[in-house]
N, CA, C and O of each residue as an XYZ file, in Angstrom:
828
protein
N     -21.566    -21.384    -34.888
C     -21.678    -21.094    -33.017
C     -20.899    -20.549    -32.679
O     -19.778    -21.046    -32.784
N     -21.035    -19.377    -32.155
C     -20.541    -18.748    -30.721
C     -19.640    -19.758    -30.273
O     -20.107    -20.720    -29.664
N     -18.664    -19.694    -30.443
C     -17.132    -20.482    -29.416
C     -17.215    -19.181    -28.483
O     -16.060    -19.396    -28.115
N     -17.468    -18.321    -27.957
C     -16.725    -17.322    -26.998
C     -16.861    -17.902    -25.467
O     -17.493    -18.944    -25.296
N     -16.502    -17.490    -24.800
C     -16.734    -17.830    -23.201
C     -18.109    -17.167    -22.547
O     -18.432    -16.068    -22.997
N     -18.794    -17.656    -21.697
C     -19.755    -17.092    -21.033
C     -18.510    -17.427    -19.741
O     -17.933    -18.351    -19.167
N     -18.661    -15.245    -19.831
C     -18.199    -14.975    -17.909
C     -19.030    -15.258    -16.700
O     -20.258    -15.171    -16.673
N     -18.295    -15.588    -15.744
C     -18.890    -16.098    -14.573
C     -19.728    -14.516    -13.903
O     -19.218    -13.406    -14.056
N     -21.034    -14.745    -13.189
C     -21.429    -13.559    -12.545
C     -19.974    -13.362    -11.985
O     -19.394    -12.317    -12.282
N     -19.153    -14.568    -10.958
C     -18.728    -13.614     -9.890
C     -17.138    -13.198    -10.870
O     -16.235    -12.779    -10.146
N     -16.919    -13.261    -11.852
C     -15.860    -12.243    -12.821
C     -16.453    -10.774    -12.880
O     -16.004     -9.651    -12.654
N     -17.883    -11.394    -13.360
C     -18.441     -9.507    -13.992
C     -18.578     -9.031    -13.069
O     -18.249     -7.848    -13.154
N     -19.129     -9.474    -11.514
C     -18.941     -8.535    -10.202
C     -17.372     -8.038     -9.445
O     -17.219     -7.067     -8.705
N     -16.314     -9.027     -9.890
C     -15.245     -8.140     -9.666
C     -15.069     -7.141    -10.233
O     -14.980     -5.972     -9.858
N     -14.987     -7.880    -11.688
C     -14.612     -6.183    -12.796
C     -15.627     -4.628    -12.022
O     -15.357     -3.538    -11.518
N     -16.767     -5.386    -12.338
C     -17.105     -4.309    -11.939
C     -16.742     -3.811    -10.597
O     -16.760     -2.581    -10.575
N     -16.490     -4.233     -9.720
C     -15.918     -3.399     -8.523
C     -14.416     -2.674     -8.831
O     -13.906     -1.661     -8.352
N     -13.918     -3.677     -9.880
C     -12.486     -3.028    -10.139
C     -12.712     -1.428    -10.681
O     -12.350     -0.338    -10.237
N     -13.540     -1.874    -11.933
C     -13.966     -0.139    -12.616
C     -14.351      0.854    -11.967
O     -14.126      1.971    -12.432
N     -14.978      0.722    -10.824
C     -15.954      1.671    -10.464
C     -14.360      1.758     -9.491
O     -13.674      2.683     -9.926
N     -13.818      1.159     -8.556
C     -12.747      1.419     -8.252
C     -11.512      2.700     -8.845
O     -10.782      3.542     -8.323
N     -11.879      2.154    -10.408
C     -10.530      2.826    -11.112
C     -11.115      4.295    -11.545
O     -10.546      5.369    -11.744
N     -12.459      3.903    -11.607
C     -13.304      4.957    -12.642
C     -12.485      6.299    -12.241
O     -12.236      6.548    -11.062
N     -11.993      7.342    -13.551
C     -11.655      8.370    -13.430
C     -10.012      9.020    -12.635
O      -9.534     10.109    -12.318
N      -9.750      8.046    -12.611
C      -8.200      7.892    -11.560
C      -7.295      8.239    -13.019
O      -7.299      7.503    -14.005
N      -6.608      9.402    -12.913
C      -5.586      9.805    -13.607
C      -4.826      8.419    -14.187
O      -4.459      7.729    -13.236
N      -4.562      7.952    -15.214
C      -3.315      7.490    -15.578
C      -4.306      5.907    -15.505
O      -3.758      4.866    -15.870
N      -5.295      5.895    -15.166
C      -5.067      4.577    -14.379
C      -6.749      3.923    -15.246
O      -7.332      3.101    -14.538
N      -7.243      4.144    -16.200
C      -7.681      3.691    -17.379
C      -8.472      2.753    -18.056
O      -9.648      2.488    -18.305
N      -6.602      2.120    -18.367
C      -6.572      0.763    -18.994
C      -5.857     -0.303    -17.676
O      -5.082     -1.213    -17.972
N      -6.129     -0.106    -16.707
C      -5.842     -1.312    -15.210
C      -6.311     -2.466    -15.862
O      -5.690     -3.333    -16.477
N      -8.099     -2.267    -15.508
C      -8.606     -3.290    -15.214
C      -8.634     -4.235    -16.192
O      -8.867     -5.410    -15.910
N      -8.332     -3.712    -17.800
C      -8.125     -4.808    -18.696
C      -7.300     -5.687    -18.461
O      -7.469     -6.794    -18.974
N      -6.053     -5.410    -17.525
C      -4.937     -5.783    -17.446
C      -4.965     -6.941    -16.261
O      -4.030     -7.714    -16.054
N      -6.327     -6.915    -15.454
C      -6.303     -7.841    -14.752
C      -7.309     -8.851    -15.117
O      -8.371     -8.801    -15.738
N      -6.719     -9.673    -14.605
C      -7.573    -11.310    -14.068
C      -8.274    -12.015    -13.544
O      -7.948    -11.581    -12.439
N      -8.928    -12.691    -13.327
C     -10.061    -13.097    -11.594
C      -9.307    -14.356    -11.683
O      -9.371    -14.952    -12.758
N      -8.782    -14.732    -10.975
C      -7.882    -16.029    -10.594
C      -8.510    -16.915     -9.127
O      -9.501    -16.598     -8.468
N      -8.029    -17.527     -9.006
C      -8.634    -18.490     -7.723
C      -7.432    -18.598     -6.985
O      -6.301    -18.470     -7.453
N      -7.719    -18.830     -5.847
C      -6.600    -19.621     -5.244
C      -5.522    -19.920     -5.056
O      -4.435    -19.436     -4.742
N      -6.230    -21.312     -5.434
C      -4.805    -22.165     -6.403
C      -3.836    -21.381     -7.680
O      -2.623    -21.424     -7.888
N      -4.548    -20.926     -8.142
C      -3.635    -19.911     -8.872
C      -2.413    -19.273     -8.363
O      -1.336    -19.796     -8.649
N      -2.432    -18.614     -7.919
C      -1.452    -17.572     -7.015
C      -0.580    -18.480     -6.302
O      -0.808    -19.439     -5.564
N       0.877    -17.719     -6.872
C       1.995    -18.391     -6.708
C       2.170    -18.360     -5.436
O       1.425    -17.673     -4.737
N       3.533    -19.350     -4.720
C       3.288    -19.633     -3.134
C       3.282    -18.305     -2.254
O       2.644    -18.020     -1.241
N       4.348    -17.498     -3.099
C       4.170    -15.467     -2.000
C       3.593    -15.259     -1.777
O       3.208    -15.094     -0.619
N       2.571    -14.952     -3.731
C       1.520    -14.141     -3.231
C       0.299    -15.026     -2.774
O      -0.737    -14.685     -3.346
N       0.205    -15.682     -2.222
C      -0.779    -16.777     -1.559
C      -0.527    -15.841     -0.342
O      -1.177    -14.852     -0.005
N       0.692    -16.453      0.299
C       0.903    -15.949      1.850
C       0.948    -14.789      1.757
O       1.329    -14.561      2.906
N       0.841    -13.552      1.176
C       0.758    -12.512      1.081
C      -0.716    -11.712      1.097
O      -1.248    -10.746      1.644
N      -1.005    -12.732      0.157
C      -2.551    -12.120      0.447
C      -3.962    -13.114      0.765
O      -5.115    -12.684      0.782
N      -3.518    -14.632      1.023
C      -4.841    -14.971      1.163
C      -4.935    -14.956      2.779
O      -4.394    -15.858      3.419
N      -5.669    -13.858      3.452
C      -5.822    -14.024      5.319
C      -6.623    -12.461      5.249
O      -7.013    -11.664      4.396
N      -6.573    -12.642      7.042
C      -7.851    -11.423      6.785
C      -7.812    -10.488      7.931
O      -8.577     -9.978      8.749
N      -5.750    -10.514      7.390
C      -5.023     -8.674      7.981
C      -5.193     -8.504      6.983
O      -5.479     -8.921      5.861
N      -4.793     -7.256      8.026
C      -4.088     -5.767      7.561
C      -3.364     -5.944      6.714
O      -2.384     -6.522      7.185
N      -3.209     -5.716      5.264
C      -1.805     -6.344      3.881
C      -0.694     -5.356      4.972
O       0.206     -6.151      5.241
N      -0.366     -3.927      5.733
C       0.525     -3.505      6.524
C       1.004     -4.667      7.205
O       2.179     -5.009      7.070
N       0.145     -5.357      7.980
C       0.599     -6.208      9.485
C       1.334     -7.313      8.943
O       2.291     -7.726      9.596
N       0.949     -8.025      7.518
C       1.363     -9.172      6.741
C       2.742     -8.522      6.493
O       3.643     -8.916      7.233
N       3.236     -7.017      4.999
C       3.913     -7.273      4.907
C       4.839     -6.704      6.223
O       6.051     -6.741      6.014
N       4.601     -6.412      6.968
C       5.549     -5.644      8.304
C       5.758     -7.791      8.580
O       6.922     -8.153      8.754
N       5.203     -8.360      8.584
C       5.760     -9.958      9.833
C       6.728    -10.441      8.236
O       7.749    -11.085      8.479
N       6.498    -10.214      7.010
C       6.933    -10.489      5.642
C       8.205    -10.414      5.836
O       9.008    -11.339      5.716
N       8.548     -8.719      6.307
C       9.885     -8.388      5.595
C      10.784     -7.821      6.009
O      11.785     -7.258      5.566
N       9.925     -8.197      7.780
C      10.706     -7.696      8.949
C      11.338     -6.400      9.120
O      12.244     -6.169      9.921
N      10.593     -5.227      7.995
C      10.743     -3.817      8.207
C       9.032     -3.649      7.601
O       8.291     -4.322      6.884
N       8.887     -1.669      8.747
C       7.799     -1.225      8.599
C       7.883     -0.802      6.968
O       8.881     -0.963      6.265
N       6.332     -0.101      6.443
C       6.411      0.156      5.383
C       5.638      1.673      5.710
O       5.028      1.975      6.736
N       5.884      2.537      4.454
C       5.642      4.025      4.696
C       4.607      3.937      3.473
O       4.675      3.049      2.623
N       3.601      4.996      3.475
C       2.861      5.604      2.838
C       3.678      6.658      1.683
O       4.755      7.245      1.789
N       2.444      6.611      0.286
C       3.401      6.951     -0.728
C       1.975      7.372     -1.657
O       1.677      6.753     -2.679
N       1.439      8.133     -1.299
C      -0.635      8.567     -1.838
C      -0.033      9.213     -3.911
O       0.812     10.003     -4.332
N      -0.642      8.674     -4.298
C      -0.364      9.058     -6.086
C      -0.884      9.929     -6.089
O      -0.385     11.003     -6.426
N      -2.220      9.753     -5.667
C      -3.654     11.404     -6.182
C      -4.286     10.185     -5.072
O      -3.997      9.100     -4.568
N      -5.658     11.530     -5.121
C      -6.754     11.396     -3.795
C      -7.499     12.291     -4.399
O      -7.123     13.164     -5.180
N      -9.147     11.939     -3.824
C     -10.245     12.850     -4.075
C     -10.994     12.708     -3.005
O     -11.057     11.691     -2.315
N     -11.865     14.213     -2.757
C     -12.293     13.961     -1.803
C     -14.124     14.717     -1.783
O     -14.398     15.899     -1.575
N     -14.926     13.789     -2.017
C     -16.256     14.399     -2.495
C     -16.743     13.814     -1.457
O     -16.432     12.763     -0.896
N     -17.857     14.903     -1.166
C     -18.752     14.799      0.108
C     -17.600     14.381      1.511
O     -16.498     14.801      1.867
N     -18.829     13.052      2.150
C     -17.902     11.998      2.539
C     -17.298     10.997      2.143
O     -17.240     10.192      3.072
N     -16.604     10.458      0.857
C     -16.160      9.304      0.413
C     -14.963     10.494     -0.230
O     -15.079     11.542     -0.865
N     -13.708      9.650      0.350
C     -12.510      9.648     -0.329
C     -11.666      8.443     -0.667
O     -11.504      7.557      0.173
N     -11.242      8.393     -1.605
C     -10.350      7.963     -2.666
C      -9.195      8.027     -2.691
O      -8.812      9.137     -2.322
N      -8.033      7.038     -3.081
C      -6.825      7.434     -2.719
C      -6.163      6.194     -3.766
O      -6.597      5.043     -3.825
N      -4.843      6.823     -4.673
C      -4.148      5.294     -5.134
C      -2.710      5.515     -4.793
O      -2.121      6.567     -5.045
N      -2.152      4.448     -4.192
C      -0.999      4.623     -2.960
C      -0.144      3.114     -3.560
O      -0.355      2.039     -4.121
N       0.972      3.988     -2.952
C       2.444      2.833     -3.078
C       2.631      2.646     -1.298
O       2.517      3.350     -0.294
N       2.850      1.782     -1.514
C       3.320      1.096     -0.053
C       4.676      0.651      0.147
O       4.831     -0.545     -0.101
N       5.884      1.387      0.594
C       7.127      0.776      0.094
C       8.207      0.864      1.539
O       8.039      1.531      2.560
N       9.137      0.099      1.244
C       9.450     -0.509      2.490
C      10.583      0.596      3.228
O      11.620      0.776      2.589
N      10.433      1.291      4.460
C      10.783      2.379      5.017
C      12.157      2.156      4.643
O      12.498      2.553      3.529
N      12.798      1.726      5.202
C      14.734      0.974      5.022
C      15.299      1.468      3.795
O      16.315      2.123      3.563
N      14.130      0.857      2.855
C      14.892      1.111      1.220
C      14.086      1.814      0.339
O      14.718      2.067     -0.687
N      12.979      2.221      0.318
C      11.984      2.903     -0.433
C      11.507      1.622     -1.262
O      10.626      1.815     -2.100
N      11.871      0.695     -1.144
C      11.885     -0.220     -2.564
C       9.741     -0.684     -2.087
O       9.277     -1.112     -1.030
N       9.018     -0.328     -3.418
C       7.102     -0.552     -3.588
C       7.036     -2.193     -2.986
O       7.945     -3.002     -3.169
N       6.270     -2.370     -2.534
C       5.674     -3.652     -1.922
C       4.166     -3.537     -2.112
O       3.829     -4.708     -2.283
N       3.786     -3.276     -2.134
C       2.266     -2.738     -2.288
C       1.780     -1.331     -3.488
O       2.116     -0.147     -3.479
N       0.990     -2.007     -4.313
C      -0.241     -0.936     -4.368
C      -1.360     -1.094     -4.671
O      -1.861     -2.177     -4.973
N      -2.161      0.443     -4.615
C      -3.417     -0.056     -4.006
C      -4.398      1.197     -4.170
O      -4.016      2.367     -4.210
N      -5.530      0.827     -4.247
C      -6.571      1.949     -4.276
C      -7.605      1.490     -3.299
O      -8.149      0.400     -3.123
N      -7.731      2.909     -2.591
C      -8.585      2.511     -1.397
C     -10.123      3.575     -2.131
O      -9.979      4.402     -3.032
N     -11.455      3.250     -1.460
C     -12.750      3.995     -1.304
C     -12.794      3.912     -0.136
O     -12.175      3.020      0.444
N     -13.744      5.070      0.703
C     -13.858      4.430      1.591
C     -15.260      5.841      2.369
O     -15.434      6.967      1.903
N     -15.790      5.406      3.238
C     -17.102      6.606      3.473
C     -16.111      7.121      5.420
O     -15.944      6.660      6.549
N     -15.844      8.083      4.744
C     -15.611      9.094      6.672
C     -16.161      8.836      7.531
O     -15.655      8.879      8.653
N     -17.665      8.395      7.259
C     -18.506      8.563      8.239
C     -18.837      7.454      8.847
O     -19.774      7.267      9.622
N     -17.811      6.512      8.367
C     -17.750      5.057      9.277
C     -16.521      5.054     10.479
O     -16.342      4.188     11.334
N     -15.755      6.278     10.263
C     -14.659      6.238     11.427
C     -14.528      7.399     12.324
O     -14.642      8.575     11.976
N     -14.300      7.001     13.408
C     -14.074      8.325     14.095
C     -13.774      9.429     13.768
O     -13.580      9.592     12.563
N     -13.621     10.587     14.668
C     -13.255     11.716     14.221
C     -11.666     12.435     14.284
O     -11.280     13.501     13.806
N     -10.803     11.215     15.209
C      -9.552     11.073     14.815
C      -8.979     10.224     14.214
O      -7.757     10.349     14.137
N      -9.427      9.403     13.760
C      -9.115      8.383     12.663
C      -9.115      8.940     11.569
O      -8.096      8.858     10.883
N     -10.589      9.877     10.953
C     -10.694     10.399     10.255
C      -9.431     11.133      9.846
O      -8.569     10.751      9.054
N      -9.499     12.469     10.664
C      -8.246     13.113     10.605
C      -6.831     12.702     10.242
O      -6.126     13.394      9.508
N      -6.428     11.529     10.790
C      -5.500     10.399     10.511
C      -5.102      9.776      9.359
O      -4.004      9.270      9.126
N      -6.015      9.842      8.691
C      -6.797      9.165      7.270
C      -6.177     10.265      6.270
O      -5.326     10.125      5.391
N      -6.896     11.425      6.699
C      -6.611     12.489      5.922
C      -5.239     13.255      5.843
O      -4.879     14.017      4.947
N      -4.378     12.793      7.268
C      -3.027     13.996      6.664
C      -2.109     12.817      6.011
O      -0.928     13.156      6.084
N      -2.290     11.389      5.325
C      -1.681     10.466      4.773
C      -0.193     10.491      5.052
O       0.622     10.560      4.132
N       0.155     10.435      6.318
C       1.274      9.664      7.411
C       1.780      8.522      7.034
O       2.842      8.178      6.517
N       0.158      7.621      7.633
C       0.576      6.539      7.998
C      -0.731      5.319      7.067
O      -1.949      5.497      7.049
N      -0.204      4.514      6.603
C      -1.182      3.398      5.489
C      -2.583      3.290      6.619
O      -2.640      3.655      7.793
N      -3.354      2.819      5.987
C      -5.086      3.061      6.309
C      -4.843      1.805      7.645
O      -5.041      2.296      8.756
N      -4.579      0.791      7.658
C      -4.391     -0.343      8.288
C      -4.494      0.008      9.761
O      -5.358      0.023     10.638
N      -2.371      0.461      9.528
C      -2.386      1.156     10.469
C      -2.935      2.389     11.787
O      -2.631      2.673     12.946
N      -4.025      2.893     10.605
C      -4.916      4.052     11.463
C      -5.787      2.898     11.833
O      -6.036      2.784     13.033
N      -6.335      1.952     10.941
C      -7.483      1.808     12.009
C      -7.517      1.152     13.248
O      -8.494      1.225     13.993
N      -6.307      0.390     13.560
C      -5.392     -0.426     14.110
C      -5.219      0.580     15.994
O      -5.628      0.354     17.133
N      -4.290      1.799     15.244
C      -3.636      2.676     16.259
C      -4.965      3.428     16.826
O      -4.764      3.778     17.989
N      -6.694      3.902     16.202
C      -7.603      4.063     16.602
C      -8.503      2.978     16.950
O      -9.661      3.393     17.000
N      -8.396      1.754     17.207
C      -9.392      0.540     17.719
C     -10.652      0.963     16.962
O     -11.581      1.513     17.554
N     -10.678      0.727     15.756
C     -11.535      0.406     15.062
C     -12.271     -0.970     14.825
O     -11.667     -1.861     14.227
N     -13.355     -1.136     15.206
C     -14.107     -2.414     15.146
C     -14.050     -2.519     13.727
O     -14.503     -1.589     13.061
N     -13.613     -3.408     13.230
C     -13.659     -4.147     11.665
C     -13.171     -5.524     11.225
O     -12.210     -5.991     11.838
N     -13.601     -6.079     10.446
C     -13.496     -7.485      9.663
C     -13.335     -7.043      8.222
O     -14.279     -6.593      7.574
N     -12.095     -7.189      7.735
C     -11.438     -7.695      6.437
C     -12.002     -8.706      5.221
O     -11.838     -9.885      5.532
N     -12.267     -8.627      4.665
C     -13.645     -9.433      3.857
C     -12.468     -9.631      2.323
O     -12.900     -8.797      1.528
N     -11.542    -10.182      1.820
C     -11.061    -10.376      0.904
C     -12.004    -11.380     -0.417
O     -12.026    -12.611     -0.389
N     -12.553    -10.734     -1.248
C     -13.579    -11.384     -2.210
C     -12.870    -12.259     -3.335
O     -13.114    -13.464     -3.405
N     -11.865    -11.551     -4.336
C     -11.486    -11.530     -6.066
C     -10.212    -11.696     -5.496
O      -9.887    -11.049     -4.501
N      -9.296    -12.683     -6.158
C      -8.144    -12.529     -6.420
C      -7.770    -12.296     -8.233
O      -8.330    -12.849     -9.180
N      -6.558    -11.213     -8.260
C      -6.246    -10.867     -9.579
C      -5.106    -11.700     -9.633
O      -4.404    -12.184     -8.745
N      -5.066    -11.781    -11.203
C      -3.350    -11.276    -11.776
C      -3.198    -10.216    -12.619
O      -4.036     -9.982    -13.490
N      -1.951     -9.359    -12.416
C      -2.025     -8.324    -13.305
C      -1.182     -8.735    -14.238
O      -0.320     -9.560    -13.936
N      -1.266     -8.300    -15.362
C      -0.089     -7.718    -16.639
C       1.035     -7.360    -15.843
O       1.002     -6.726    -14.788
N       2.508     -8.031    -16.710
C       3.487     -7.133    -16.082
C       3.865     -6.358    -17.354
O       4.730     -6.591    -18.198
N       2.558     -4.921    -17.195
C       3.214     -3.884    -18.052
C       2.148     -2.728    -17.452
O       1.250     -3.044    -16.671
N       2.341     -1.476    -17.875
C       0.657     -0.559    -17.484
C       1.575     -0.213    -16.228
O       2.714     -0.355    -15.784
N       0.200      0.390    -15.918
C       0.547      1.297    -14.699
C       0.597      0.830    -13.139
O       1.026      1.598    -12.278
N       0.124     -0.497    -12.828
C       0.777     -1.272    -12.028
C       1.930     -1.785    -11.711
O       2.413     -1.876    -10.583
N       2.365     -2.115    -12.686
C       3.951     -2.579    -13.032
C       4.514     -1.937    -13.297
O       5.614     -2.406    -13.588
N       4.406     -0.410    -13.463
C       5.571      0.553    -13.316
C       5.503      0.581    -12.107
O       6.451      0.103    -11.483
N       4.390      1.134    -11.393
C       4.589      1.390     -9.879
C       4.688      0.428     -9.061
O       4.177      0.612     -7.956
N       5.203     -0.573     -9.266
C       5.870     -1.941     -8.105
C       7.457     -1.851     -9.009
O       8.575     -2.081     -8.549
N       7.252     -1.623     -9.789
C       9.117     -1.274    -10.793
C       9.181     -3.066    -11.192
O      10.318     -3.538    -11.208
N       8.176     -3.892    -11.459
C       8.147     -5.156    -12.248
C       8.244     -5.248    -13.502
O       7.941     -4.329    -14.263
N       8.852     -6.812    -14.008
C       8.518     -7.250    -15.331
C       7.703     -8.035    -15.370
O       7.250     -8.291    -16.486
N       7.162     -8.753    -14.199
C       6.645    -10.065    -14.311
C       5.471     -9.854    -13.836
O       5.187     -8.912    -13.096
N       4.491    -10.954    -14.338
C       3.078    -10.679    -13.646
C       3.291    -10.266    -12.175
O       4.290    -10.435    -11.476
N       1.830     -9.543    -11.800
C       1.945     -9.038     -9.887
C       0.171     -9.741     -9.696
O      -0.572     -9.727    -10.678
N      -0.262    -10.251     -8.485
C      -1.204    -10.367     -7.947
C      -1.672     -9.940     -6.571
O      -1.100     -9.842     -5.485
N      -2.898     -9.722     -6.985
C      -3.611     -8.894     -5.734
C      -5.130     -9.352     -5.468
O      -5.635    -10.318     -6.040
N      -5.776     -8.569     -4.563
C      -6.785     -9.278     -4.098
C      -8.383     -7.921     -4.170
O      -7.966     -7.177     -5.057
N      -8.882     -7.711     -4.017
C     -10.259     -6.810     -4.161
C     -10.482     -6.937     -3.173
O      -9.863     -7.899     -2.719
N     -11.358     -6.255     -2.166
C     -11.982     -6.759     -0.662
C     -12.678     -5.369     -0.823
O     -12.696     -4.489     -1.684
N     -13.526     -5.687      1.020
C     -14.123     -4.782      1.468
C     -13.361     -4.876      3.079
O     -12.618     -5.811      3.380
N     -13.720     -3.657      4.089
C     -13.500     -3.810      5.199
C     -15.084     -3.184      5.526
O     -15.727     -2.272      5.006
N     -15.352     -4.063      6.559
C     -16.624     -3.266      7.357
C     -15.843     -2.671      8.793
O     -14.875     -3.223      9.316
N     -16.410     -1.597      9.218
C     -16.302     -0.856     10.206
C     -17.772     -0.659     11.008
O     -18.887     -0.286     10.644
N     -16.921     -1.316     12.894
C     -18.484     -1.195     13.006
C     -19.637     -1.088     12.961
O     -20.511     -0.310     13.345
N     -19.492     -2.429     12.167
C     -20.638     -3.583     11.130
C     -21.176     -2.790      9.795
O     -22.326     -2.972      9.398
N     -20.120     -1.751      9.019
C     -20.787     -0.755      8.038
C     -19.812     -1.354      7.153
O     -18.660     -1.343      7.587
N     -19.972     -1.802      6.173
C     -19.242     -2.596      4.045
C     -18.774     -0.341      4.016
O     -19.512      0.534      3.563
N     -17.659     -0.189      4.536
C     -17.265      0.966      4.620
C     -16.245      1.661      3.597
O     -16.197      2.787      3.103
N     -15.436      0.495      3.488
C     -14.349      0.117      2.760
C     -13.986     -0.459      2.007
O     -14.051     -1.644      2.334
N     -13.287     -0.215      0.355
C     -13.529     -1.040     -0.534
C     -11.870     -0.640     -0.997
O     -11.316      0.433     -0.761
N     -11.349     -1.675     -1.627
C      -9.691     -1.879     -2.135
C      -9.229     -2.893     -2.325
O      -9.212     -3.997     -1.781
N      -8.618     -2.178     -3.637
C      -7.715     -3.390     -4.429
C      -6.047     -3.436     -3.586
O      -5.749     -2.548     -2.787
N      -5.350     -4.269     -3.825
C      -3.756     -4.466     -3.172
C      -3.693     -5.617     -4.091
O      -4.459     -6.513     -4.446
N      -2.425     -5.228     -4.352
C      -1.381     -5.661     -5.690
C      -0.320     -6.004     -4.798
O      -0.303     -5.262     -3.816
N       0.916     -7.218     -4.809
C       1.973     -6.915     -4.369
C       2.757     -8.023     -5.477
O       2.219     -8.928     -6.115
N       4.135     -7.637     -5.466
C       5.025     -8.040     -6.466
C       5.828     -9.327     -6.268
O       6.702     -9.461     -5.412
N       5.504    -10.113     -7.007
C       6.114    -11.890     -6.468
C       7.622    -12.312     -5.768
O       8.093    -13.240     -5.110
N       8.173    -10.677     -6.502
C       9.676    -11.586     -5.754
C      10.114    -10.675     -4.982
O      11.293    -10.321     -4.971
N       8.745     -9.950     -3.874
C       9.191     -9.640     -2.201
C      10.087    -10.547     -1.806
O       9.881    -11.750     -1.965
N      11.333    -10.002     -1.167
C      12.194    -10.906     -0.642
C      11.823    -11.084      1.093
O      11.385    -10.128      1.734
N      11.961    -11.840      1.443
C      11.975    -11.640      3.354
C      13.417    -11.784      3.613
O      14.384    -12.301      3.054
N      13.158    -11.084      4.743
C      14.518    -10.753      5.765
C      15.192    -12.421      5.760
O      14.691    -13.476      5.370
N      16.108    -12.212      6.180
C      17.317    -13.641      6.765
C      16.117    -14.162      7.510
O      15.503    -15.153      7.115
N      15.697    -13.304      8.882
C      15.743    -14.560      9.590
C      13.988    -14.571      9.629
O      13.295    -15.044     10.529
N      13.515    -13.896      8.361
C      12.209    -15.218      8.345
C      12.002    -16.099      7.395
O      11.099    -16.930      7.298
N      13.419    -15.737      6.282
C      13.901    -17.232      5.507
C      13.717    -18.259      5.806
O      13.048    -19.146      5.276
N      14.557    -18.219      7.083
C      15.375    -19.566      7.912
C      14.076    -19.685      8.759
O      14.403    -20.069      9.882
N      13.003    -19.544      8.685
C      11.895    -20.275      9.489
C      10.971    -19.274     10.102
O      10.720    -19.208     11.306
N      10.511    -18.534      9.210
C       9.510    -17.689      9.615
C       7.912    -18.120     10.124
O       6.957    -18.744      9.662
N       8.316    -17.260     11.568
C       6.967    -17.441     12.729
C       5.826    -17.287     11.950
O       5.670    -16.646     10.910
N       4.847    -18.140     12.766
C       3.371    -17.462     12.484
C       3.170    -15.928     13.104
O       3.573    -15.564     14.209
N       2.249    -14.887     11.858
C       1.728    -13.837     12.253
C       0.992    -14.172     13.526
O       0.275    -15.165     13.650
N       1.244    -13.177     14.565
C       0.556    -12.983     15.949
C      -1.064    -12.849     15.097
O      -1.256    -12.819     13.882
N      -2.243    -12.777     16.396
C      -2.975    -13.041     16.002
C      -3.670    -11.551     16.892
O      -3.681    -11.436     18.117
N      -4.251    -10.446     15.818
C      -4.424     -9.345     16.677
C      -6.046     -8.866     16.318
O      -6.700     -8.886     15.275
N      -6.389     -8.371     17.895
C      -7.487     -8.447     17.798
C      -8.215     -7.175     17.098
O      -7.741     -6.040     17.056
N      -9.582     -7.631     16.505
C     -10.034     -6.255     15.662
C     -10.066     -6.769     13.841
O     -10.826     -6.434     12.932
N      -8.853     -7.723     13.876
C      -8.300     -7.990     12.065
C      -9.190     -9.148     11.477
O      -9.704    -10.003     12.198
N      -9.284     -9.119     10.551
C     -10.159     -9.732      9.739
C      -9.576    -11.518      9.506
O     -10.220    -12.290      8.795
């Protein structure tokens, strides 16, 4: 009798989305196989704080670090109205990597000025959507544990597992953006946040 585990449909769906996001990205061929779908309860406390919410990651990272982040685009592709890129977000003050991500979006869901800002690659996607007042709803769907080896670990400069989430952003009622966001476990807080972190302010239009 076979003892192989029956894979739940939710895990299959998550892996399908992950592979679709990564398919064809140079150097990302084995990323999906290093990721394991986990429950919220399986996330370490810091990872849960950074991932389990309905805000843009740039917002949560700013609240956590007390410093803005800058965008580093590793690779990108534009096929018609579909734009995909692999990125690392870094602290603006010391360049430390605080998030690895892959995003794929339908540019037709964004107003012209927001599309131009995305393609200019000067600020993170979340900041673009906020500054251009795009009506949006952010929906995390699955959470991931990423092995401490391979491409993501190297880009985050970590030697222990990292955790992330897969989700979508609805823009003007349309499921326009798919994204993978992974954060290191050892992301340090600023002294002010460590001694009594205030809860992040509610922001209109955030997930």
